[in-house]
C-alpha positions in Angstrom: 0.0 0.0 0.0 1.3 3.4 -0.9 0.4 6.9 0.5 -0.6 5.6 3.9 -1.0 7.7 7.0 -0.2 6.3 10.5 -2.9 6.7 13.1 -3.1 6.7 16.9 -5.7 4.5 18.6 -9.1 5.6 17.4 -10.8 4.9 20.7 -8.6 6.6 23.3 -6.1 8.5 21.1 -3.0 6.8 22.6 0.1 6.4 20.3 1.3 3.4 22.4 0.5 0.1 20.6 1.9 -3.4 20.4 1.9 -5.4 17.2 0.0 -8.6 17.4 2.8 -10.6 15.7 1.0 -13.9 15.6 -1.3 -12.5 13.0 1.4 -11.8 10.5 1.2 -15.3 9.0 -2.5 -14.6 8.2 -2.3 -11.0 7.1 0.5 -11.4 4.6 2.9 -9.8 7.0 0.9 -6.6 7.3 0.8 -5.4 10.9 -2.2 -5.2 13.1 -1.9 -3.6 16.5 -3.5 -3.5 20.0 -3.6 -0.3 22.0 -1.6 -0.6 25.2 -3.9 1.9 26.9 -7.4 0.6 26.1 -7.0 -2.7 24.4 -8.5 -1.7 21.0 -7.4 -3.7 18.0 -6.7 -1.6 14.9 -4.6 -1.1 11.8 -2.2 1.9 12.2 -1.2 2.5 8.6 -4.2 3.3 6.3 -5.0 4.9 2.9 -7.5 7.7 2.6 -11.2 7.2 3.1 -11.8 7.5 -0.7 -9.1 4.9 -1.6 -10.6 2.4 0.9 -14.1 3.1 -0.3 -12.9 2.5 -3.9 -11.2 -0.7 -2.9 -14.5 -2.0 -1.5 -16.5 -0.7 -4.4 -14.4 -1.9 -7.3 -12.1 -4.6 -6.0 -13.7 -6.5 -3.1 -17.5 -6.0 -3.2 -18.0 -5.1 -6.8 -15.5 -7.1 -8.7 -17.3 -10.3 -9.3 -20.2 -10.1 -6.9 -18.9 -13.1 -5.0 -19.7 -11.2 -1.8 -23.4 -10.5 -1.7 -26.1 -9.9 0.9 -28.2 -12.6 -0.8 -26.0 -15.3 0.8 -28.2 -17.0 3.4 -25.8 -16.4 6.3 -25.8 -12.6 5.6 -29.6 -12.6 5.3 -29.7 -14.3 8.6 -27.6 -11.7 10.4 -29.5 -8.8 8.8 -32.7 -10.4 10.0 -31.2 -10.6 13.5 -30.3 -6.9 13.4 -33.8 -5.9 12.0 -35.5 -7.9 14.8 -33.3 -6.4 17.4 -34.2 -2.8 16.3 -37.8 -3.6 16.1 -37.8 -5.1 19.6 -35.8 -2.3 21.2 -36.9 0.8 19.3 -39.8 -0.1 17.0 -39.5 0.6 13.2 -43.0 1.6 12.1 -42.8 4.9 10.3 -39.3 5.5 11.6 -36.8 7.3 9.2 -33.7 5.0 8.9 -30.4 5.8 7.2 -28.0 3.0 6.5 -24.4 3.9 6.1 -22.7 1.5 3.7 -26.0 0.2 2.4 -24.6 -2.2 -0.2 -27.2 -3.7 -2.4 -30.0 -2.3 -0.2 -31.5 -5.6 0.8 -31.4 -4.7 4.5 -33.4 -1.6 3.7 -35.9 -3.5 1.7 -36.3 -5.7 4.7 -36.9 -2.7 7.0 -39.5 -1.3 4.5 -41.5 -4.5 4.4 -44.9 -4.6 6.0 -43.4 -6.5 9.0 -41.4 -3.4 10.0 -42.7 -0.4 8.0 -39.7 1.9 8.2 -38.9 4.7 5.7 -35.3 4.2 4.5 -32.4 5.9 2.9 -29.0 4.4 2.0 -25.5 5.9 1.7 -23.2 3.7 -0.5 -19.9 4.5 -2.3 -20.4 1.9 -5.0 -22.3 3.3 -8.1 -23.1 -0.3 -9.2 -24.7 -1.1 -5.8 -26.6 2.2 -5.8 -28.0 1.1 -9.2 -29.1 -2.1 -7.5 -31.0 0.0 -4.9 -32.5 2.1 -7.6 -34.0 -1.1 -9.2 -35.3 -2.1 -5.8 -36.9 1.4 -5.3 -34.7 2.2 -2.3 -33.8 5.9 -1.9 -30.0 6.3 -1.9 -27.0 8.5 -2.6 -23.7 7.5 -4.1 -20.9 8.4 -1.8 -19.2 7.9 1.5 -20.3 9.3 4.9 -17.6 12.0 4.4 -18.8 13.1 1.0 -22.5 13.0 2.0 -21.9 15.2 5.1 -20.2 17.8 2.8 -23.1 17.7 0.3 -25.7 20.4 0.2 -28.3 17.7 0.1 -27.2 16.2 3.5 -30.3 15.6 5.6 -28.7 16.6 8.9 -30.9 15.9 11.9 -33.5 14.1 9.8 -33.3 10.5 10.9 -34.7 8.5 13.9 -32.2 5.7 13.4 -28.9 5.3 11.7 -27.6 1.8 11.0 -24.0 0.8 10.5 -23.9 -2.9 9.9 -20.6 -4.6 9.1 -19.3 -1.3 7.9 -17.8 0.6 10.8 -14.8 -1.8 10.8 -14.2 -1.2 7.1 -13.8 2.6 7.0 -10.8 4.8 7.3 -11.9 6.7 10.4 -14.5 5.1 12.7 -14.9 8.3 14.7 -15.8 10.3 11.6 -18.4 7.7 10.7 -20.0 7.7 14.1 -19.9 11.5 14.5 -21.5 11.7 11.1 -24.3 9.4 12.3 -24.7 11.8 15.3 -25.2 14.7 12.9 -27.8 12.8 10.8 -29.9 11.8 13.8 -32.7 13.8 15.4 -32.3 14.7 19.1 -32.6 11.5 21.1 -32.2 9.3 18.0 -30.4 6.0 17.9 -27.4 4.5 16.2 -27.3 0.7 15.6 -23.9 -0.8 15.1 -23.6 -4.5 14.1 -20.2 -6.3 13.6 -18.7 -9.7 14.3 -18.3 -10.9 17.8 -14.8 -12.2 17.8 -12.6 -10.7 20.5 -12.4 -12.0 24.1 -15.2 -14.5 23.4 -15.0 -18.2 22.4 -13.3 -18.8 19.1 -15.8 -19.0 16.3 -13.7 -19.7 13.3 -10.1 -20.4 12.3 -7.9 -17.3 12.2 -7.3 -17.4 8.4 -11.0 -16.8 8.0 -10.9 -13.8 10.2 -7.6 -12.1 9.2 -7.2 -12.2 5.4 -4.1 -11.4 3.4 -5.6 -8.6 1.4 -4.8 -5.0 2.2 -5.4 -4.8 6.0 -6.8 -1.3 5.8 -10.0 -2.5 4.2 -10.7 -3.9 7.6 -9.1 -1.4 10.0 -11.0 -2.1 13.3 -11.8 -5.2 15.3 -14.3 -4.5 18.1 -14.9 -6.1 21.4 -18.1 -5.1 23.3 -15.9 -2.8 25.6 -14.1 -1.0 22.8 -17.3 -0.5 20.8 -19.1 1.0 23.8 -16.1 3.2 24.6 -15.9 4.5 21.0 -19.7 5.2 20.9 -19.4 7.2 24.1 -16.6 9.4 22.9 -18.6 10.1 19.7 -21.7 11.3 21.6 -23.7 8.1 22.3 -24.9 6.3 25.4 -25.3 2.5 25.1 -28.9 1.4 25.5 -28.8 -2.3 24.4 -26.3 -5.0 23.5 -27.2 -8.5 22.4 -25.9 -11.7 24.0 -22.7 -11.6 21.9 -20.6 -14.1 24.0 -22.0 -17.1 22.0 -23.4 -15.3 19.0 -21.6 -14.4 15.7 -23.1 -10.9 15.9 -22.2 -8.1 18.2 -25.1 -5.6 17.9 -25.1 -2.5 20.0 -27.8 0.2 20.1 -26.9 3.6 21.5 -28.8 6.9 21.9 -27.6 10.3 20.7 -26.7 12.6 23.6 -25.0 15.9 24.2 -23.7 14.9 27.6 -20.0 14.3 28.2 -19.0 10.7 28.3 -18.6 9.0 31.7 -15.1 9.1 33.2 -15.0 5.3 33.7 -15.5 4.0 30.1 -14.8 0.3 29.6 -11.5 -0.9 28.3 -9.8 -4.2 27.6 -6.5 -5.4 29.1 -4.1 -5.2 26.1 -2.1 -8.1 27.4 -5.3 -10.2 27.7 -6.1 -9.3 24.1 -2.6 -10.3 22.9 -2.8 -13.6 24.9 -6.3 -14.2 23.4 -4.9 -14.0 19.8 -1.9 -16.2 20.7 -4.3 -18.9 22.0 -6.4 -18.5 18.9 -3.4 -18.9 16.7 -2.2 -22.0 18.6 -5.7 -23.6 18.2 -5.8 -22.7 14.5 -2.3 -24.1 13.8 -3.0 -27.3 15.7 -6.3 -28.1 14.2 -7.6 -25.9 11.4 -4.9 -24.8 9.0 -5.9 -25.4 5.4 
């Protein structure tokens, strides 16, 4: 990767991080770090937000359509998130914006008679926005960064902003969450869904979690603690989290607030995170290498 910028920890801002060296064999030698202050797992060297969005739009997601939300496993996790929102917040007549909307199938689900939401998608891939157009889903081509700078930005217009399997794939997770904060009405909610992988039982071999493509297409790897901490410093208070310990999905719902974050935000012990990955590597090497 050329033209990269080195970043401090996105959660706490510390510049003190340890490389998780056992991951090098899975990442093609590209470094992934853990913050020594708060235990957050992140990639330090990254390209710009537009370069990362283009990599997803034209190389990973859009190249041959091998990754699609029509896969049953992805439909299942989207259904889980939709049900969680309905249970905790209700969706009838709610205005929902999905950042990184992909093909729009999640928004089609939310618009169905079962849920009855009014939806809008932000998606950097022109091809996937064409998919949404064919499905009748309102959308805009762009990233959260370009949308926020647009004169058409609907600031303060939404009841709910969803970020599902997208927060981990951007260049700056604080920019994305603060963008969600700007898009929400007072008291609105953000819903973040991602994989539940850190400091929980191992759910897959490491080579299926850490790939050897450019690591900055997947910059962040959240635990429940690091996600709650990040949400708090971006202006949100946690309202709900699912039983992530034995579920593939970590789904957290948080409410927009103007209050300062609490002083005792949750962190992970960085040495425990490092030991966790070393145990995962040992299990993978002993039983699951292919």
